[in-house]
All heavy atoms as TSV, in Angstrom:
chain	resi	resn	atom	element	x	y	z
A	1	MET	N	N	-4.681	-15.680	-12.052
A	1	MET	CA	C	-4.737	-14.235	-12.013
A	1	MET	C	C	-4.948	-13.768	-10.548
A	1	MET	O	O	-5.726	-14.344	-9.814
A	1	MET	CB	C	-5.866	-13.749	-12.897
A	1	MET	CG	C	-5.992	-12.237	-12.946
A	1	MET	SD	S	-6.971	-11.767	-14.395
A	1	MET	CE	C	-6.396	-10.146	-14.579
A	2	ASP	N	N	-4.239	-12.733	-10.208
A	2	ASP	CA	C	-4.336	-12.187	-8.863
A	2	ASP	C	C	-5.648	-11.447	-8.645
A	2	ASP	O	O	-6.193	-10.838	-9.559
A	2	ASP	CB	C	-3.181	-11.218	-8.576
A	2	ASP	CG	C	-1.840	-11.926	-8.473
A	2	ASP	OD1	O	-1.803	-13.122	-8.121
A	2	ASP	OD2	O	-0.808	-11.280	-8.746
A	3	THR	N	N	-6.116	-11.445	-7.408
A	3	THR	CA	C	-7.287	-10.677	-7.049
A	3	THR	C	C	-6.938	-9.197	-6.996
A	3	THR	O	O	-5.745	-8.845	-6.879
A	3	THR	CB	C	-7.821	-11.113	-5.671
A	3	THR	OG1	O	-6.877	-10.736	-4.680
A	3	THR	CG2	C	-8.116	-12.600	-5.609
A	4	PRO	N	N	-7.936	-8.303	-7.078
A	4	PRO	CA	C	-7.628	-6.876	-6.989
A	4	PRO	C	C	-6.892	-6.494	-5.701
A	4	PRO	O	O	-6.005	-5.635	-5.723
A	4	PRO	CB	C	-9.004	-6.224	-7.048
A	4	PRO	CG	C	-9.837	-7.192	-7.810
A	4	PRO	CD	C	-9.326	-8.560	-7.398
A	5	ARG	N	N	-7.211	-7.161	-4.584
A	5	ARG	CA	C	-6.497	-6.853	-3.323
A	5	ARG	C	C	-5.024	-7.215	-3.432
A	5	ARG	O	O	-4.159	-6.482	-2.962
A	5	ARG	CB	C	-7.119	-7.615	-2.147
A	5	ARG	CG	C	-8.458	-7.100	-1.747
A	5	ARG	CD	C	-8.979	-7.885	-0.559
A	5	ARG	NE	N	-10.348	-7.564	-0.252
A	5	ARG	CZ	C	-11.025	-8.121	0.708
A	5	ARG	NH1	N	-10.480	-9.025	1.488
A	5	ARG	NH2	N	-12.291	-7.777	0.916
A	6	ILE	N	N	-4.720	-8.356	-4.044
A	6	ILE	CA	C	-3.325	-8.750	-4.203
A	6	ILE	C	C	-2.615	-7.814	-5.160
A	6	ILE	O	O	-1.472	-7.393	-4.931
A	6	ILE	CB	C	-3.224	-10.219	-4.660
A	6	ILE	CG1	C	-3.658	-11.160	-3.519
A	6	ILE	CG2	C	-1.797	-10.572	-5.127
A	6	ILE	CD1	C	-3.746	-12.613	-3.889
A	7	GLN	N	N	-3.290	-7.422	-6.246
A	7	GLN	CA	C	-2.710	-6.492	-7.192
A	7	GLN	C	C	-2.420	-5.139	-6.524
A	7	GLN	O	O	-1.366	-4.531	-6.778
A	7	GLN	CB	C	-3.640	-6.286	-8.380
A	7	GLN	CG	C	-3.705	-7.485	-9.284
A	7	GLN	CD	C	-4.723	-7.297	-10.404
A	7	GLN	OE1	O	-5.830	-6.808	-10.201
A	7	GLN	NE2	N	-4.318	-7.659	-11.623
A	8	LEU	N	N	-3.320	-4.675	-5.675
A	8	LEU	CA	C	-3.120	-3.421	-4.958
A	8	LEU	C	C	-1.895	-3.529	-4.033
A	8	LEU	O	O	-1.052	-2.638	-3.988
A	8	LEU	CB	C	-4.348	-3.029	-4.158
A	8	LEU	CG	C	-4.226	-1.793	-3.265
A	8	LEU	CD1	C	-3.861	-0.549	-4.109
A	8	LEU	CD2	C	-5.511	-1.550	-2.490
A	9	GLY	N	N	-1.806	-4.653	-3.317
A	9	GLY	CA	C	-0.649	-4.857	-2.440
A	9	GLY	C	C	0.659	-4.862	-3.195
A	9	GLY	O	O	1.655	-4.274	-2.761
A	10	LYS	N	N	0.676	-5.500	-4.366
A	10	LYS	CA	C	1.884	-5.531	-5.194
A	10	LYS	C	C	2.236	-4.136	-5.683
A	10	LYS	O	O	3.406	-3.745	-5.734
A	10	LYS	CB	C	1.701	-6.468	-6.378
A	10	LYS	CG	C	1.754	-7.938	-6.001
A	10	LYS	CD	C	1.578	-8.822	-7.220
A	10	LYS	CE	C	1.687	-10.303	-6.889
A	10	LYS	NZ	N	1.522	-11.148	-8.086
A	11	GLN	N	N	1.222	-3.349	-6.055
A	11	GLN	CA	C	1.451	-1.987	-6.521
A	11	GLN	C	C	2.005	-1.110	-5.406
A	11	GLN	O	O	2.935	-0.344	-5.597
A	11	GLN	CB	C	0.155	-1.399	-7.060
A	11	GLN	CG	C	0.276	0.008	-7.607
A	11	GLN	CD	C	0.951	0.090	-8.945
A	11	GLN	OE1	O	1.590	-0.834	-9.399
A	11	GLN	NE2	N	0.808	1.226	-9.586
A	12	ILE	N	N	1.437	-1.271	-4.217
A	12	ILE	CA	C	1.942	-0.507	-3.047
A	12	ILE	C	C	3.397	-0.868	-2.781
A	12	ILE	O	O	4.228	0.003	-2.592
A	12	ILE	CB	C	1.080	-0.736	-1.806
A	12	ILE	CG1	C	-0.314	-0.075	-2.007
A	12	ILE	CG2	C	1.733	-0.205	-0.525
A	12	ILE	CD1	C	-1.347	-0.441	-0.966
A	13	LYS	N	N	3.688	-2.154	-2.790
A	13	LYS	CA	C	5.072	-2.594	-2.550
A	13	LYS	C	C	6.013	-2.055	-3.605
A	13	LYS	O	O	7.103	-1.556	-3.271
A	13	LYS	CB	C	5.146	-4.127	-2.523
A	13	LYS	CG	C	6.549	-4.622	-2.217
A	13	LYS	CD	C	6.595	-6.144	-2.124
A	13	LYS	CE	C	8.021	-6.605	-1.817
A	13	LYS	NZ	N	8.066	-8.055	-1.646
A	14	LYS	N	N	5.616	-2.125	-4.859
A	14	LYS	CA	C	6.441	-1.624	-5.966
A	14	LYS	C	C	6.770	-0.138	-5.774
A	14	LYS	O	O	7.921	0.273	-5.877
A	14	LYS	CB	C	5.734	-1.857	-7.298
A	14	LYS	CG	C	6.479	-1.352	-8.505
A	14	LYS	CD	C	5.673	-1.677	-9.764
A	14	LYS	CE	C	5.494	-0.444	-10.579
A	14	LYS	NZ	N	4.615	-0.612	-11.728
A	15	LEU	N	N	5.764	0.657	-5.480
A	15	LEU	CA	C	5.963	2.092	-5.292
A	15	LEU	C	C	6.734	2.392	-4.013
A	15	LEU	O	O	7.533	3.318	-3.978
A	15	LEU	CB	C	4.624	2.812	-5.288
A	15	LEU	CG	C	3.848	2.785	-6.629
A	15	LEU	CD1	C	2.479	3.362	-6.460
A	15	LEU	CD2	C	4.631	3.511	-7.712
A	16	ARG	N	N	6.522	1.597	-2.972
A	16	ARG	CA	C	7.247	1.768	-1.721
A	16	ARG	C	C	8.727	1.521	-1.923
A	16	ARG	O	O	9.586	2.320	-1.499
A	16	ARG	CB	C	6.676	0.826	-0.643
A	16	ARG	CG	C	7.457	0.884	0.665
A	16	ARG	CD	C	6.894	-0.083	1.679
A	16	ARG	NE	N	6.909	-1.479	1.281
A	16	ARG	CZ	C	8.034	-2.257	1.273
A	16	ARG	NH1	N	9.193	-1.764	1.621
A	16	ARG	NH2	N	7.948	-3.539	0.907
A	17	VAL	N	N	9.058	0.431	-2.596
A	17	VAL	CA	C	10.463	0.098	-2.853
A	17	VAL	C	C	11.084	1.170	-3.746
A	17	VAL	O	O	12.232	1.608	-3.503
A	17	VAL	CB	C	10.584	-1.321	-3.476
A	17	VAL	CG1	C	11.988	-1.607	-3.967
A	17	VAL	CG2	C	10.151	-2.375	-2.447
A	18	LYS	N	N	10.372	1.599	-4.751
A	18	LYS	CA	C	10.869	2.643	-5.674
A	18	LYS	C	C	11.168	3.921	-4.899
A	18	LYS	O	O	12.119	4.637	-5.220
A	18	LYS	CB	C	9.834	2.904	-6.752
A	18	LYS	CG	C	10.281	3.883	-7.820
A	18	LYS	CD	C	9.220	4.018	-8.919
A	18	LYS	CE	C	9.646	5.031	-9.942
A	18	LYS	NZ	N	8.623	5.223	-10.955
A	19	ALA	N	N	10.356	4.216	-3.889
A	19	ALA	CA	C	10.531	5.410	-3.060
A	19	ALA	C	C	11.626	5.228	-2.026
A	19	ALA	O	O	11.969	6.168	-1.292
A	19	ALA	CB	C	9.233	5.799	-2.380
A	20	GLY	N	N	12.164	4.013	-1.883
A	20	GLY	CA	C	13.221	3.740	-0.937
A	20	GLY	C	C	12.741	3.655	0.500
A	20	GLY	O	O	13.493	3.933	1.441
A	21	LEU	N	N	11.477	3.273	0.683
A	21	LEU	CA	C	10.908	3.183	2.012
A	21	LEU	C	C	10.780	1.740	2.484
A	21	LEU	O	O	10.469	0.841	1.688
A	21	LEU	CB	C	9.509	3.799	2.050
A	21	LEU	CG	C	9.405	5.301	1.738
A	21	LEU	CD1	C	7.946	5.721	1.598
A	21	LEU	CD2	C	10.071	6.107	2.833
A	22	THR	N	N	11.004	1.513	3.766
A	22	THR	CA	C	10.719	0.217	4.368
A	22	THR	C	C	9.231	0.192	4.687
A	22	THR	O	O	8.554	1.211	4.713
A	22	THR	CB	C	11.536	0.007	5.655
A	22	THR	OG1	O	11.100	0.979	6.618
A	22	THR	CG2	C	13.020	0.117	5.411
A	23	GLN	N	N	8.733	-1.018	4.983
A	23	GLN	CA	C	7.349	-1.116	5.415
A	23	GLN	C	C	7.124	-0.289	6.675
A	23	GLN	O	O	6.082	0.376	6.820
A	23	GLN	CB	C	6.976	-2.576	5.662
A	23	GLN	CG	C	6.810	-3.380	4.423
A	23	GLN	CD	C	6.465	-4.836	4.723
A	23	GLN	OE1	O	6.849	-5.381	5.757
A	23	GLN	NE2	N	5.772	-5.460	3.771
A	24	GLU	N	N	8.069	-0.336	7.574
A	24	GLU	CA	C	7.941	0.396	8.822
A	24	GLU	C	C	7.865	1.906	8.577
A	24	GLU	O	O	7.021	2.603	9.160
A	24	GLU	CB	C	9.085	0.066	9.775
A	24	GLU	CG	C	8.925	0.656	11.143
A	24	GLU	CD	C	9.970	0.214	12.152
A	24	GLU	OE1	O	10.963	-0.432	11.736
A	24	GLU	OE2	O	9.789	0.512	13.324
A	25	LYS	N	N	8.740	2.449	7.721
A	25	LYS	CA	C	8.746	3.886	7.455
A	25	LYS	C	C	7.459	4.327	6.760
A	25	LYS	O	O	6.895	5.366	7.088
A	25	LYS	CB	C	9.957	4.277	6.618
A	25	LYS	CG	C	11.247	4.262	7.412
A	25	LYS	CD	C	12.419	4.703	6.582
A	25	LYS	CE	C	13.678	4.645	7.401
A	25	LYS	NZ	N	14.868	5.060	6.631
A	26	LEU	N	N	6.967	3.514	5.829
A	26	LEU	CA	C	5.713	3.850	5.169
A	26	LEU	C	C	4.558	3.796	6.154
A	26	LEU	O	O	3.710	4.687	6.185
A	26	LEU	CB	C	5.442	2.948	3.976
A	26	LEU	CG	C	4.121	3.199	3.218
A	26	LEU	CD1	C	4.041	4.616	2.722
A	26	LEU	CD2	C	3.958	2.210	2.087
A	27	ALA	N	N	4.538	2.783	6.972
A	27	ALA	CA	C	3.459	2.648	7.988
A	27	ALA	C	C	3.438	3.841	8.923
A	27	ALA	O	O	2.356	4.357	9.233
A	27	ALA	CB	C	3.639	1.345	8.754
A	28	ILE	N	N	4.602	4.305	9.367
A	28	ILE	CA	C	4.665	5.455	10.241
A	28	ILE	C	C	4.122	6.705	9.503
A	28	ILE	O	O	3.350	7.474	10.072
A	28	ILE	CB	C	6.110	5.687	10.748
A	28	ILE	CG1	C	6.487	4.592	11.720
A	28	ILE	CG2	C	6.257	7.072	11.372
A	28	ILE	CD1	C	7.965	4.524	12.081
A	29	ALA	N	N	4.521	6.878	8.237
A	29	ALA	CA	C	4.072	8.040	7.471
A	29	ALA	C	C	2.554	8.021	7.268
A	29	ALA	O	O	1.915	9.086	7.258
A	29	ALA	CB	C	4.777	8.065	6.119
A	30	VAL	N	N	1.983	6.823	7.159
A	30	VAL	CA	C	0.552	6.686	6.915
A	30	VAL	C	C	-0.247	6.723	8.223
A	30	VAL	O	O	-1.399	7.080	8.248
A	30	VAL	CB	C	0.275	5.370	6.132
A	30	VAL	CG1	C	-1.202	5.113	5.983
A	30	VAL	CG2	C	0.947	5.444	4.766
A	31	GLY	N	N	0.405	6.308	9.318
A	31	GLY	CA	C	-0.275	6.234	10.616
A	31	GLY	C	C	-0.975	4.922	10.847
A	31	GLY	O	O	-1.997	4.869	11.487
A	32	ILE	N	N	-0.385	3.847	10.277
A	32	ILE	CA	C	-0.921	2.508	10.496
A	32	ILE	C	C	0.185	1.628	11.073
A	32	ILE	O	O	1.371	1.977	11.006
A	32	ILE	CB	C	-1.466	1.874	9.181
A	32	ILE	CG1	C	-0.375	1.758	8.118
A	32	ILE	CG2	C	-2.662	2.663	8.666
A	32	ILE	CD1	C	-0.784	1.030	6.855
A	33	ASP	N	N	-0.186	0.489	11.605
A	33	ASP	CA	C	0.776	-0.453	12.150
A	33	ASP	C	C	1.500	-1.132	10.992
A	33	ASP	O	O	0.883	-1.487	9.990
A	33	ASP	CB	C	0.037	-1.496	13.000
A	33	ASP	CG	C	0.974	-2.412	13.749
A	33	ASP	OD1	O	1.545	-1.943	14.752
A	33	ASP	OD2	O	1.178	-3.545	13.297
A	34	TYR	N	N	2.814	-1.326	11.134
A	34	TYR	CA	C	3.568	-1.927	10.033
A	34	TYR	C	C	3.128	-3.369	9.778
A	34	TYR	O	O	3.212	-3.846	8.646
A	34	TYR	CB	C	5.070	-1.819	10.255
A	34	TYR	CG	C	5.662	-2.874	11.136
A	34	TYR	CD1	C	6.226	-4.027	10.581
A	34	TYR	CD2	C	5.695	-2.739	12.516
A	34	TYR	CE1	C	6.789	-4.998	11.384
A	34	TYR	CE2	C	6.229	-3.701	13.333
A	34	TYR	CZ	C	6.776	-4.820	12.751
A	34	TYR	OH	O	7.332	-5.802	13.557
A	35	LYS	N	N	2.589	-4.042	10.774
A	35	LYS	CA	C	2.098	-5.400	10.563
A	35	LYS	C	C	0.856	-5.406	9.665
A	35	LYS	O	O	0.647	-6.311	8.895
A	35	LYS	CB	C	1.795	-6.070	11.894
A	35	LYS	CG	C	3.070	-6.406	12.651
A	35	LYS	CD	C	2.801	-7.285	13.825
A	35	LYS	CE	C	4.082	-7.520	14.586
A	35	LYS	NZ	N	4.606	-8.842	14.411
A	36	TYR	N	N	0.062	-4.348	9.765
A	36	TYR	CA	C	-1.093	-4.201	8.855
A	36	TYR	C	C	-0.591	-3.988	7.431
A	36	TYR	O	O	-1.129	-4.568	6.479
A	36	TYR	CB	C	-1.959	-3.031	9.327
A	36	TYR	CG	C	-3.186	-2.788	8.464
A	36	TYR	CD1	C	-4.112	-3.797	8.227
A	36	TYR	CD2	C	-3.424	-1.550	7.902
A	36	TYR	CE1	C	-5.237	-3.571	7.422
A	36	TYR	CE2	C	-4.539	-1.302	7.136
A	36	TYR	CZ	C	-5.437	-2.318	6.891
A	36	TYR	OH	O	-6.541	-2.091	6.114
A	37	LEU	N	N	0.454	-3.171	7.264
A	37	LEU	CA	C	1.043	-2.966	5.918
A	37	LEU	C	C	1.609	-4.276	5.401
A	37	LEU	O	O	1.470	-4.562	4.204
A	37	LEU	CB	C	2.107	-1.860	5.949
A	37	LEU	CG	C	2.681	-1.487	4.611
A	37	LEU	CD1	C	1.589	-1.012	3.648
A	37	LEU	CD2	C	3.746	-0.435	4.779
A	38	GLN	N	N	2.216	-5.067	6.264
A	38	GLN	CA	C	2.703	-6.387	5.833
A	38	GLN	C	C	1.569	-7.241	5.291
A	38	GLN	O	O	1.707	-7.903	4.280
A	38	GLN	CB	C	3.365	-7.132	7.006
A	38	GLN	CG	C	4.735	-6.658	7.358
A	38	GLN	CD	C	5.306	-7.440	8.535
A	38	GLN	OE1	O	4.578	-7.918	9.390
A	38	GLN	NE2	N	6.619	-7.486	8.609
A	39	LYS	N	N	0.410	-7.175	5.946
A	39	LYS	CA	C	-0.745	-7.941	5.501
A	39	LYS	C	C	-1.264	-7.418	4.167
A	39	LYS	O	O	-1.645	-8.194	3.307
A	39	LYS	CB	C	-1.864	-7.880	6.536
A	39	LYS	CG	C	-1.550	-8.690	7.783
A	39	LYS	CD	C	-2.711	-8.571	8.780
A	39	LYS	CE	C	-2.366	-9.279	10.075
A	39	LYS	NZ	N	-3.442	-9.156	11.058
A	40	ILE	N	N	-1.271	-6.092	4.008
A	40	ILE	CA	C	-1.715	-5.505	2.738
A	40	ILE	C	C	-0.841	-5.977	1.606
A	40	ILE	O	O	-1.340	-6.274	0.502
A	40	ILE	CB	C	-1.712	-3.948	2.839
A	40	ILE	CG1	C	-2.787	-3.468	3.805
A	40	ILE	CG2	C	-1.877	-3.332	1.460
A	40	ILE	CD1	C	-2.711	-1.990	4.121
A	41	GLU	N	N	0.460	-6.057	1.824
A	41	GLU	CA	C	1.395	-6.487	0.774
A	41	GLU	C	C	1.522	-8.002	0.680
A	41	GLU	O	O	2.229	-8.513	-0.175
A	41	GLU	CB	C	2.774	-5.887	1.014
A	41	GLU	CG	C	2.828	-4.377	0.809
A	41	GLU	CD	C	4.213	-3.815	0.996
A	41	GLU	OE1	O	5.174	-4.583	1.260
A	41	GLU	OE2	O	4.375	-2.565	0.854
A	42	GLY	N	N	0.857	-8.735	1.562
A	42	GLY	CA	C	1.012	-10.178	1.635
A	42	GLY	C	C	0.106	-10.958	0.688
A	42	GLY	O	O	-0.523	-10.422	-0.201
A	43	LYS	N	N	0.070	-12.265	0.971
A	43	LYS	CA	C	-0.651	-13.191	0.090
A	43	LYS	C	C	-2.174	-13.228	0.311
A	43	LYS	O	O	-2.909	-13.668	-0.564
A	43	LYS	CB	C	-0.078	-14.619	0.269
A	43	LYS	CG	C	1.339	-14.744	-0.225
A	43	LYS	CD	C	1.861	-16.156	-0.046
A	43	LYS	CE	C	3.319	-16.227	-0.482
A	43	LYS	NZ	N	3.837	-17.560	-0.339
A	44	ASN	N	N	-2.613	-12.787	1.478
A	44	ASN	CA	C	-4.047	-12.777	1.779
A	44	ASN	C	C	-4.417	-11.431	2.377
A	44	ASN	O	O	-4.739	-11.317	3.553
A	44	ASN	CB	C	-4.379	-13.923	2.743
A	44	ASN	CG	C	-5.865	-14.112	2.908
A	44	ASN	OD1	O	-6.647	-13.636	2.118
A	44	ASN	ND2	N	-6.242	-14.771	3.987
A	45	PRO	N	N	-4.369	-10.362	1.532
A	45	PRO	CA	C	-4.577	-9.016	2.077
A	45	PRO	C	C	-6.000	-8.756	2.521
A	45	PRO	O	O	-6.954	-9.282	1.956
A	45	PRO	CB	C	-4.214	-8.120	0.883
A	45	PRO	CG	C	-4.315	-8.959	-0.317
A	45	PRO	CD	C	-4.103	-10.382	0.112
A	46	PRO	N	N	-6.154	-7.925	3.552
A	46	PRO	CA	C	-7.480	-7.551	4.038
A	46	PRO	C	C	-8.082	-6.480	3.129
A	46	PRO	O	O	-7.416	-5.901	2.300
A	46	PRO	CB	C	-7.180	-6.975	5.415
A	46	PRO	CG	C	-5.812	-6.377	5.250
A	46	PRO	CD	C	-5.083	-7.314	4.343
A	47	ALA	N	N	-9.357	-6.220	3.335
A	47	ALA	CA	C	-9.998	-5.090	2.666
A	47	ALA	C	C	-9.396	-3.814	3.243
A	47	ALA	O	O	-9.073	-3.762	4.436
A	47	ALA	CB	C	-11.493	-5.099	2.904
A	48	ILE	N	N	-9.186	-2.816	2.390
A	48	ILE	CA	C	-8.561	-1.581	2.826
A	48	ILE	C	C	-9.561	-0.436	2.689
A	48	ILE	O	O	-10.194	-0.307	1.637
A	48	ILE	CB	C	-7.320	-1.267	2.003
A	48	ILE	CG1	C	-6.357	-2.445	1.988
A	48	ILE	CG2	C	-6.619	-0.010	2.536
A	48	ILE	CD1	C	-5.212	-2.263	1.003
A	49	ARG	N	N	-9.700	0.356	3.716
A	49	ARG	CA	C	-10.597	1.514	3.655
A	49	ARG	C	C	-10.064	2.542	2.667
A	49	ARG	O	O	-8.841	2.696	2.499
A	49	ARG	CB	C	-10.736	2.148	5.038
A	49	ARG	CG	C	-11.458	1.254	6.031
A	49	ARG	CD	C	-11.484	1.821	7.386
A	49	ARG	NE	N	-11.746	3.260	7.365
A	49	ARG	CZ	C	-12.152	3.955	8.410
A	49	ARG	NH1	N	-12.312	3.371	9.569
A	49	ARG	NH2	N	-12.369	5.239	8.307
A	50	ILE	N	N	-10.964	3.229	2.010
A	50	ILE	CA	C	-10.569	4.215	1.009
A	50	ILE	C	C	-9.720	5.335	1.630
A	50	ILE	O	O	-8.789	5.815	0.974
A	50	ILE	CB	C	-11.796	4.790	0.257
A	50	ILE	CG1	C	-11.360	5.609	-0.944
A	50	ILE	CG2	C	-12.683	5.612	1.164
A	50	ILE	CD1	C	-10.745	4.805	-2.065
A	51	ASP	N	N	-9.981	5.688	2.866
A	51	ASP	CA	C	-9.142	6.757	3.461
A	51	ASP	C	C	-7.720	6.249	3.706
A	51	ASP	O	O	-6.759	7.035	3.621
A	51	ASP	CB	C	-9.761	7.313	4.737
A	51	ASP	CG	C	-9.943	6.296	5.844
A	51	ASP	OD1	O	-10.250	5.122	5.534
A	51	ASP	OD2	O	-9.813	6.658	7.027
A	52	THR	N	N	-7.559	4.961	3.964
A	52	THR	CA	C	-6.223	4.393	4.114
A	52	THR	C	C	-5.514	4.371	2.754
A	52	THR	O	O	-4.308	4.680	2.671
A	52	THR	CB	C	-6.281	2.962	4.714
A	52	THR	OG1	O	-6.962	3.034	5.969
A	52	THR	CG2	C	-4.906	2.385	4.909
A	53	ILE	N	N	-6.241	4.031	1.693
A	53	ILE	CA	C	-5.661	4.076	0.340
A	53	ILE	C	C	-5.199	5.473	0.035
A	53	ILE	O	O	-4.111	5.693	-0.507
A	53	ILE	CB	C	-6.677	3.549	-0.700
A	53	ILE	CG1	C	-6.873	2.048	-0.520
A	53	ILE	CG2	C	-6.197	3.888	-2.116
A	53	ILE	CD1	C	-7.973	1.465	-1.374
A	54	ASP	N	N	-6.006	6.467	0.397
A	54	ASP	CA	C	-5.658	7.869	0.162
A	54	ASP	C	C	-4.389	8.268	0.897
A	54	ASP	O	O	-3.492	8.898	0.352
A	54	ASP	CB	C	-6.821	8.755	0.578
A	54	ASP	CG	C	-6.586	10.224	0.235
A	54	ASP	OD1	O	-6.259	10.524	-0.939
A	54	ASP	OD2	O	-6.718	11.080	1.146
A	55	LYS	N	N	-4.268	7.851	2.176
A	55	LYS	CA	C	-3.083	8.183	2.974
A	55	LYS	C	C	-1.826	7.499	2.407
A	55	LYS	O	O	-0.754	8.106	2.359
A	55	LYS	CB	C	-3.293	7.764	4.427
A	55	LYS	CG	C	-4.290	8.597	5.172
A	55	LYS	CD	C	-4.519	8.036	6.581
A	55	LYS	CE	C	-5.615	8.747	7.306
A	55	LYS	NZ	N	-5.864	8.157	8.627
A	56	ILE	N	N	-1.970	6.247	1.996
A	56	ILE	CA	C	-0.830	5.521	1.402
A	56	ILE	C	C	-0.417	6.222	0.114
A	56	ILE	O	O	0.777	6.415	-0.125
A	56	ILE	CB	C	-1.180	4.038	1.138
A	56	ILE	CG1	C	-1.342	3.308	2.484
A	56	ILE	CG2	C	-0.112	3.362	0.276
A	56	ILE	CD1	C	-1.902	1.885	2.337
A	57	ALA	N	N	-1.377	6.609	-0.705
A	57	ALA	CA	C	-1.071	7.283	-1.970
A	57	ALA	C	C	-0.298	8.596	-1.712
A	57	ALA	O	O	0.711	8.867	-2.374
A	57	ALA	CB	C	-2.364	7.565	-2.734
A	58	LYS	N	N	-0.750	9.370	-0.735
A	58	LYS	CA	C	-0.084	10.637	-0.423
A	58	LYS	C	C	1.341	10.388	0.059
A	58	LYS	O	O	2.275	11.073	-0.330
A	58	LYS	CB	C	-0.883	11.431	0.618
A	58	LYS	CG	C	-2.104	12.067	0.029
A	58	LYS	CD	C	-2.891	12.810	1.071
A	58	LYS	CE	C	-4.161	13.385	0.430
A	58	LYS	NZ	N	-5.063	13.955	1.418
A	59	ALA	N	N	1.529	9.361	0.903
A	59	ALA	CA	C	2.872	9.054	1.427
A	59	ALA	C	C	3.797	8.609	0.315
A	59	ALA	O	O	5.008	8.834	0.387
A	59	ALA	CB	C	2.777	7.993	2.520
A	60	LEU	N	N	3.227	7.984	-0.721
A	60	LEU	CA	C	4.030	7.514	-1.864
A	60	LEU	C	C	4.075	8.525	-2.992
A	60	LEU	O	O	4.546	8.222	-4.090
A	60	LEU	CB	C	3.488	6.154	-2.372
A	60	LEU	CG	C	3.642	4.994	-1.384
A	60	LEU	CD1	C	2.928	3.759	-1.897
A	60	LEU	CD2	C	5.131	4.676	-1.154
A	61	LYS	N	N	3.526	9.713	-2.742
A	61	LYS	CA	C	3.521	10.835	-3.697
A	61	LYS	C	C	2.848	10.433	-5.009
A	61	LYS	O	O	3.368	10.675	-6.094
A	61	LYS	CB	C	4.935	11.332	-3.941
A	61	LYS	CG	C	5.541	11.915	-2.670
A	61	LYS	CD	C	6.899	12.492	-2.889
A	61	LYS	CE	C	7.333	13.265	-1.684
A	61	LYS	NZ	N	8.290	12.659	-0.859
A	62	THR	N	N	1.690	9.829	-4.871
A	62	THR	CA	C	0.859	9.498	-6.027
A	62	THR	C	C	-0.597	9.766	-5.645
A	62	THR	O	O	-0.850	10.349	-4.600
A	62	THR	CB	C	1.087	8.032	-6.465
A	62	THR	OG1	O	0.416	7.814	-7.713
A	62	THR	CG2	C	0.623	7.019	-5.445
A	63	THR	N	N	-1.486	9.381	-6.509
A	63	THR	CA	C	-2.914	9.537	-6.260
A	63	THR	C	C	-3.532	8.170	-5.977
A	63	THR	O	O	-2.936	7.156	-6.314
A	63	THR	CB	C	-3.610	10.154	-7.478
A	63	THR	OG1	O	-3.437	9.220	-8.584
A	63	THR	CG2	C	-3.055	11.508	-7.844
A	64	PRO	N	N	-4.725	8.142	-5.382
A	64	PRO	CA	C	-5.372	6.826	-5.213
A	64	PRO	C	C	-5.533	6.094	-6.549
A	64	PRO	O	O	-5.309	4.885	-6.623
A	64	PRO	CB	C	-6.732	7.201	-4.584
A	64	PRO	CG	C	-6.437	8.431	-3.819
A	64	PRO	CD	C	-5.476	9.178	-4.700
A	65	SER	N	N	-5.854	6.815	-7.612
A	65	SER	CA	C	-5.969	6.143	-8.904
A	65	SER	C	C	-4.622	5.638	-9.398
A	65	SER	O	O	-4.556	4.629	-10.088
A	65	SER	CB	C	-6.605	7.070	-9.941
A	65	SER	OG	O	-5.807	8.215	-10.177
A	66	GLY	N	N	-3.529	6.304	-8.987
A	66	GLY	CA	C	-2.211	5.803	-9.313
A	66	GLY	C	C	-1.895	4.479	-8.638
A	66	GLY	O	O	-1.218	3.625	-9.193
A	67	LEU	N	N	-2.423	4.323	-7.409
A	67	LEU	CA	C	-2.243	3.059	-6.708
A	67	LEU	C	C	-3.081	1.938	-7.375
A	67	LEU	O	O	-2.715	0.793	-7.342
A	67	LEU	CB	C	-2.688	3.179	-5.234
A	67	LEU	CG	C	-1.770	3.853	-4.262
A	67	LEU	CD1	C	-2.375	3.796	-2.868
A	67	LEU	CD2	C	-0.409	3.220	-4.260
A	68	LEU	N	N	-4.215	2.346	-7.905
A	68	LEU	CA	C	-5.130	1.348	-8.493
A	68	LEU	C	C	-4.848	1.132	-9.986
A	68	LEU	O	O	-5.616	0.435	-10.647
A	68	LEU	CB	C	-6.564	1.812	-8.271
A	68	LEU	CG	C	-6.962	1.928	-6.809
A	68	LEU	CD1	C	-8.316	2.606	-6.669
A	68	LEU	CD2	C	-6.967	0.577	-6.107
A	69	ASP	N	N	-3.783	1.700	-10.490
A	69	ASP	CA	C	-3.446	1.551	-11.917
A	69	ASP	C	C	-2.589	0.304	-12.118
A	69	ASP	O	O	-1.373	0.350	-12.213
A	69	ASP	CB	C	-2.700	2.789	-12.402
A	69	ASP	CG	C	-2.454	2.773	-13.893
A	69	ASP	OD1	O	-3.170	2.058	-14.627
A	69	ASP	OD2	O	-1.522	3.459	-14.344
A	70	PHE	N	N	-3.258	-0.855	-12.157
A	70	PHE	CA	C	-2.530	-2.113	-12.353
A	70	PHE	C	C	-3.237	-2.954	-13.368
A	70	PHE	O	O	-4.303	-2.725	-13.822
A	70	PHE	CB	C	-2.365	-2.909	-11.044
A	70	PHE	CG	C	-3.559	-2.948	-10.139
A	70	PHE	CD1	C	-4.627	-3.791	-10.394
A	70	PHE	CD2	C	-3.606	-2.141	-9.004
A	70	PHE	CE1	C	-5.719	-3.855	-9.522
A	70	PHE	CE2	C	-4.693	-2.179	-8.147
A	70	PHE	CZ	C	-5.756	-3.036	-8.425
């Protein structure tokens, strides 16, 4: 079973792809480095600050709870 961090990364990737965004375009919209977004979606994701989750959710036109719905 995946950890919550891995599940969050998979959910972000799923919504990002559905929105037709590349990692780079989403990272620019959120104001983070695309390499950080790669890590979030990767196999060993870092802890993510709640304000970053909020920014990602807004860029993907969802809510933070929508991102955490896995």
